[in-house]
C-alpha positions in Angstrom: -41.5 -3.8 0.8 -38.6 -5.1 -1.7 -35.2 -5.1 -0.3 -33.9 -2.8 -3.4 -35.9 -0.3 -5.3 -36.4 -1.7 -9.2 -37.3 2.0 -10.3 -34.3 3.3 -12.3 -35.7 6.8 -12.6 -35.9 6.8 -8.6 -32.5 6.1 -8.4 -31.3 8.7 -10.9 -33.0 11.4 -9.4 -31.3 10.4 -5.9 -28.1 10.6 -7.6 -28.6 13.9 -9.2 -29.6 15.5 -6.0 -26.6 14.2 -4.0 -24.1 14.6 -7.0 -25.2 18.6 -7.1 -24.9 19.0 -3.3 -21.7 16.9 -2.8 -19.9 18.7 -5.6 -20.6 22.0 -4.1 -19.3 20.7 -0.9 -16.0 19.3 -2.8 -15.4 23.0 -4.3 -15.9 24.4 -0.7 -13.5 22.4 0.9 -10.7 22.8 -1.8 -9.0 26.0 -0.1 -8.6 23.8 3.3 -7.1 20.7 1.4 -4.4 22.8 -0.3 -3.4 24.5 2.9 -2.8 21.4 4.2 0.0 20.6 1.7 2.3 22.7 3.8 5.4 21.0 4.4 8.8 21.5 6.2 12.0 19.3 5.2 14.7 18.4 7.6 17.8 16.1 7.5 18.2 13.5 10.1 21.1 15.0 11.7 19.5 18.2 12.5 19.3 19.2 16.3 15.7 20.3 16.2 14.5 16.6 15.1 14.9 13.9 17.9 14.1 10.1 16.9 12.8 9.3 20.6 13.0 5.7 21.9 12.4 6.7 25.6 15.9 6.9 26.4 17.2 10.2 25.2 17.0 13.8 26.8 15.0 16.2 25.0 17.4 19.1 24.8 16.3 22.7 24.2 17.0 22.7 20.6 14.6 19.9 19.9 11.3 21.2 18.1 10.0 17.9 16.9 10.0 14.5 19.0 9.2 11.7 16.8 8.6 8.3 18.9 10.0 5.2 17.3 8.9 1.5 17.7 8.8 0.2 21.2 8.5 3.4 23.4 7.3 2.3 26.7 6.3 5.4 28.5 3.3 6.7 30.2 1.5 9.3 28.4 1.2 12.2 31.1 4.9 11.5 31.7 5.8 12.0 27.9 3.4 15.1 27.9 5.5 16.7 30.5 8.7 15.8 28.8 7.5 17.2 25.3 6.5 20.5 26.8 4.5 22.1 24.0 7.0 20.6 21.1 5.6 19.1 18.2 5.2 15.2 18.3 5.7 13.3 15.1 3.2 10.7 13.9 5.7 8.8 11.7 4.3 6.5 9.0 6.0 3.2 8.6 8.8 3.3 11.2 7.3 5.0 14.0 5.2 3.9 17.1 2.0 5.1 15.6 0.0 2.9 18.4 2.2 4.9 21.2 1.3 8.3 19.3 -2.5 7.4 19.1 -2.9 6.2 22.6 -1.0 9.3 23.6 -3.7 11.5 21.7 -6.5 9.6 23.2 -5.6 10.2 26.4 -4.2 13.8 26.4 -5.8 15.1 23.1 -2.3 16.9 22.5 -2.9 19.2 19.6 0.6 19.6 18.2 1.1 16.1 16.5 2.1 16.3 12.8 2.7 13.8 10.1 6.1 12.8 9.4 8.0 10.8 6.5 11.2 9.4 7.1 13.5 8.1 4.4 16.0 5.8 6.1 19.8 5.9 4.8 19.8 2.6 3.8 16.9 2.9 1.6 18.7 5.1 -0.8 20.1 2.4 -2.8 16.8 1.5 -4.2 16.2 4.9 -5.7 17.6 7.5 -8.2 17.1 11.1 -7.7 13.9 11.1 -9.8 12.0 8.0 -8.0 13.1 9.4 -4.8 11.4 12.6 -5.8 8.5 10.7 -6.7 8.2 9.2 -3.5 8.3 12.5 -1.7 5.8 14.0 -4.0 3.2 11.2 -3.2 3.8 11.5 0.7 2.7 15.2 0.2 0.3 15.2 -2.7 -1.5 11.9 -1.7 -1.0 11.7 2.2 -0.8 15.5 3.3 2.6 14.7 4.8 3.4 17.6 7.3 7.2 17.0 7.7 10.0 15.0 5.8 13.2 13.9 7.2 15.8 12.8 4.8 19.5 11.4 5.1 22.4 13.5 3.6 23.3 12.4 0.3 24.1 13.8 -3.4 20.7 11.8 -4.4 18.5 13.5 -1.5 20.0 16.8 -2.4 19.0 16.5 -6.1 15.6 14.9 -5.0 15.0 18.0 -2.8 15.6 20.5 -5.4 13.3 19.1 -7.8 10.8 18.5 -4.9 11.1 22.2 -4.0 10.0 23.3 -7.5 6.2 21.9 -6.9 5.7 22.5 -3.2 6.1 25.6 -0.8 8.4 24.5 1.5 7.8 25.9 5.1 10.7 27.3 7.2 8.8 26.2 10.2 6.8 23.0 11.1 3.1 23.3 9.5 0.6 23.2 12.3 -1.3 20.2 12.0 -5.1 20.3 10.3 -7.6 21.5 13.0 -10.5 21.6 10.5 -13.8 21.9 12.2 -16.4 20.2 9.7 -19.8 19.4 10.2 -19.0 15.9 9.5 -22.1 14.5 11.4 -24.4 16.1 9.1 -22.7 14.4 6.4 -23.0 11.0 8.6 -26.9 11.6 8.5 -26.9 12.0 4.8 -25.0 8.9 4.3 -27.4 6.9 6.2 -30.2 8.7 4.2 -28.3 8.0 1.0 -28.1 4.4 2.0 -31.4 3.8 3.3 -33.3 5.5 0.1 -31.5 2.5 -1.9 -32.0 -0.3 0.6 -34.8 0.6 3.1 -33.6 -2.0 5.7 -30.5 -0.3 6.1 -32.3 2.4 8.2 -31.8 0.3 11.0 -28.4 1.3 11.0 -29.3 4.7 12.7 -29.6 2.7 16.0 -25.8 2.8 16.0 -25.4 6.6 15.7 -24.5 6.9 19.4 -21.3 5.1 18.4 -20.5 7.3 15.4 -17.4 5.4 14.1 -19.2 2.1 14.2 -22.3 3.6 12.7 -20.2 5.1 9.7 -18.4 1.7 9.2 -21.7 -0.3 9.2 -23.7 2.1 6.9 -21.2 2.5 4.3 -20.2 -1.5 4.2 -24.1 -2.0 3.9 -23.8 0.7 1.4 -21.5 -1.1 -0.7 -24.0 -3.8 -1.4 -27.2 -1.4 -1.6 -25.7 0.9 -4.1 -24.7 -2.4 -6.2 -27.8 -4.1 -6.4 -30.1 -1.1 -6.6 -29.4 -0.2 -10.1 -28.7 -2.5 -13.2 -27.0 0.2 -15.2 -23.3 -0.2 -14.9 -22.5 3.7 -15.3 -25.0 4.4 -12.5 -23.6 2.1 -10.1 -20.1 3.5 -10.7 -21.5 6.9 -10.0 -23.2 5.5 -6.8 -20.0 3.9 -5.6 -18.3 7.3 -6.3 -21.0 9.2 -4.4 -21.0 6.6 -1.3 -17.2 7.3 -0.9 -17.5 11.0 -1.0 -20.2 11.1 1.8 -18.3 8.6 3.8 -15.1 10.9 3.6 -17.0 13.9 4.5 -18.7 12.0 7.3 -15.4 11.4 9.1 -13.6 14.8 8.0 -12.2 15.9 11.4 -8.9 16.3 12.6 -8.1 13.2 14.3 -8.7 11.6 10.8 -7.1 14.0 8.7 -3.9 13.9 11.3 -4.0 9.9 11.0 -4.9 9.7 14.7 -8.1 7.8 14.1 -8.7 5.6 10.9 -11.7 4.3 8.9 -12.6 1.0 10.7 -13.4 -2.2 9.0 -11.5 -1.1 5.8 -10.9 -5.0 5.0 -14.6 -5.8 5.5 -15.5 -3.0 3.1 -13.1 -4.4 0.6 -14.7 -8.1 0.7 -18.4 -7.7 1.8 -19.7 -7.0 -1.5 -17.6 -9.8 -3.7 -18.3 -12.3 -1.1 -22.1 -11.5 -1.6 -21.7 -11.4 -5.3 -20.0 -14.9 -5.1 -22.6 -16.4 -2.9 -25.5 -14.8 -5.3 -23.9 -16.4 -8.1 -23.2 -19.7 -6.6 -26.7 -20.2 -5.2 -28.0 -19.4 -8.6 -26.0 -22.0 -10.4 -27.0 -24.5 -7.7 -30.6 -23.7 -8.5 -30.5 -24.9 -12.1 -30.6 -28.1 -13.2 -27.2 -28.1 -15.0 -24.8 -28.0 -12.2 -20.9 -27.9 -13.0 -19.3 -28.7 -9.9 -16.1 -28.1 -11.4 -17.0 -24.5 -12.6 -18.4 -24.2 -8.8 -15.0 -25.3 -7.5 -13.0 -23.3 -10.1 -14.9 -20.3 -9.3 -14.8 -20.5 -5.4 -10.9 -21.1 -5.7 -10.0 -18.3 -8.0 -12.4 -16.0 -6.1 -11.0 -17.1 -2.7 -7.3 -16.3 -4.2 -8.3 -12.9 -5.3 -10.0 -11.9 -1.9 -7.0 -13.0 -0.1 -4.7 -11.1 -2.4 -6.6 -8.0 -2.2 -6.7 -8.1 1.8 -2.9 -8.5 1.7 -2.5 -5.7 -0.7 -4.7 -3.3 1.3 -3.0 -1.1 3.5 0.0 0.9 3.5 2.2 -1.9 4.0 1.4 -3.9 0.9 4.5 -5.3 -1.1 5.1 -3.7 -4.7 7.3 -5.2 -7.1 9.9 -3.3 -8.9 7.8 -4.1 -12.4 4.7 -2.7 -10.7 6.6 0.5 -9.3 7.8 1.3 -12.9 4.2 1.0 -14.3 3.1 3.4 -11.4 5.9 6.0 -12.1 4.7 5.5 -15.9 1.2 6.4 -15.3 2.1 9.3 -12.7 4.1 10.9 -15.9 0.9 10.7 -17.9 -1.6 11.4 -15.5 0.2 13.4 -12.6 -1.6 11.5 -10.3 -1.3 7.8 -10.8 -4.7 5.9 -11.6 -5.4 2.9 -9.3 -4.0 -0.1 -11.1 -6.8 -2.5 -9.6 -9.6 -0.4 -11.0 -7.7 -0.3 -14.5 -8.0 -4.3 -14.3 -11.2 -5.0 -12.7 -13.5 -2.0 -13.9 -13.2 -3.1 -17.7 -14.5 -6.4 -16.3 -17.3 -5.1 -14.8 -18.4 -3.3 -17.7 -17.9 -6.1 -20.1 -20.1 -8.6 -17.7 -22.9 -6.3 -19.3 -22.1 -7.5 -22.9 -21.1 -11.1 -22.2 -23.5 -13.5 -23.3 -22.0 -16.6 -21.8 -23.4 -16.9 -18.6 -20.3 -18.5 -16.8 -18.2 -15.7 -18.2 -20.6 -13.2 -17.4 -20.7 -14.2 -14.0 -16.7 -14.3 -13.3 -16.7 -10.8 -15.1 -19.3 -9.6 -12.5 -17.3 -11.2 -9.5 -14.0 -9.5 -10.6 -15.9 -6.2 -11.5 -17.5 -6.1 -8.4 -13.8 -5.6 -6.9 -13.1 -2.7 -9.1 -16.2 -0.9 -8.0 -15.4 -1.5 -4.2 -12.1 0.0 -5.1 -13.7 3.4 -6.0 -15.5 3.5 -2.6 -12.0 2.4 -0.7 -10.4 5.3 -2.3 -12.2 8.0 -0.5 -11.5 5.9 2.8 -8.1 7.3 3.0 -8.5 10.3 5.1 -5.1 11.6 4.8 -5.5 12.3 1.0 -7.0 15.8 0.0 -10.6 15.7 -1.3 -9.6 16.9 -5.0 -6.7 14.4 -5.2 -9.0 11.5 -4.9 -11.7 13.0 -6.9 -9.1 13.6 -9.6 -7.5 10.0 -9.4 -10.8 8.3 -9.4 -12.3 10.3 -12.4 -9.3 9.6 -14.5 -9.2 6.0 -13.4 -12.7 5.4 -14.5 -12.1 7.3 -17.7 -9.1 5.1 -18.5 -11.2 2.1 -17.7 -13.8 3.0 -19.9 -11.3 3.6 -22.5 -9.8 0.2 -21.9 -13.4 -1.3 -22.3 -14.2 0.3 -25.4 -10.8 -0.9 -27.0 -11.6 -4.6 -25.9 -14.9 -4.3 -27.4 -13.3 -3.1 -30.9 -10.7 -6.0 -30.6 -13.5 -8.3 -30.1 -15.8 -7.3 -32.9 -12.7 -7.5 -35.2 -12.0 -11.0 -34.2 -15.6 -11.8 -35.0 -15.4 -10.3 -38.4 -11.9 -11.7 -39.3 -13.4 -15.3 -38.2 -16.6 -14.9 -39.9 -18.8 -14.9 -37.1 -19.9 -11.4 -37.5 
């Protein structure tokens, strides 16, 4: 039995069936995702909000308790203190480890996602860029509560923000979605196994569901890359793999940021490493071995993978120049396309029309980073599905446009130089 099926018609049938089914699933899910965009806004001097370090008394006015970094408290003791109030899972500055442990041990069902703008951060923003930060927090991460410092800039940003979102007067209830995620988990395993039969062994891990999903989807990035030679088919394949992975984990703990897709960094590098290893082995098998090429390829590829790992997650550093590009793209497309894909997907497509074998290999390696990024987008469970789908469709279309422009420029250069 071959490791990967070689019949393109067979792959196209699989993609057609799963595409129709998942399109219907996405449409059914839209109302739920829209409902989760409800948000309330507080100012940091509001007595209803308490930034909790473990030393404060929780007064009767407090409606939202936000554990800050370094809280040392037993979950049961904290549960008694909270006494039915909302608990804030604060991104970036809160003690998310404590909150997740609290949830694991008590299954408390009033934990909401919170975004906080610190007063000392305001110097980095004007009212428009601050508005864009608030916009992203809700539209890309479904934040339930925003806490702002009092300042003229925040009042202006809030006024603009309120034009686009229905500001709730009460703290929105956390998402309590009860979805048949395990059905999609089984479909994920079938989807991957149909394209890489040996992957069916992954079902042996099903009893530990989170591990099964991670392993099957990571294997899936390799399976869907090598099961077809058609670049468009491969991109669609990664898109469907991402959607299936997302639906497989679609449940309250993941949507409320109390659980995460495990192995995200492995999922980012597994395919590029396999592609790089395959390229190097093919070069070594040839009689003409360029040690300089292998060394250069290894160094550049290694640096690319390290950089990608450093930039993954919520804490990656963003330069001022890159932030300006992000805002420009948001202004054009509403939701900004992913910069990694705009850079690497054209390389992926160009690898198909490049005759020089060495350049073809380099483009294919970097292109593998681009298609993995398509899959990775869907592993951000907090984002509404329609947001991710829109972003990825726009990103792929823009990347294809860049690819077409590069081809036109290449042909013009060949004509001008008399080589065509």
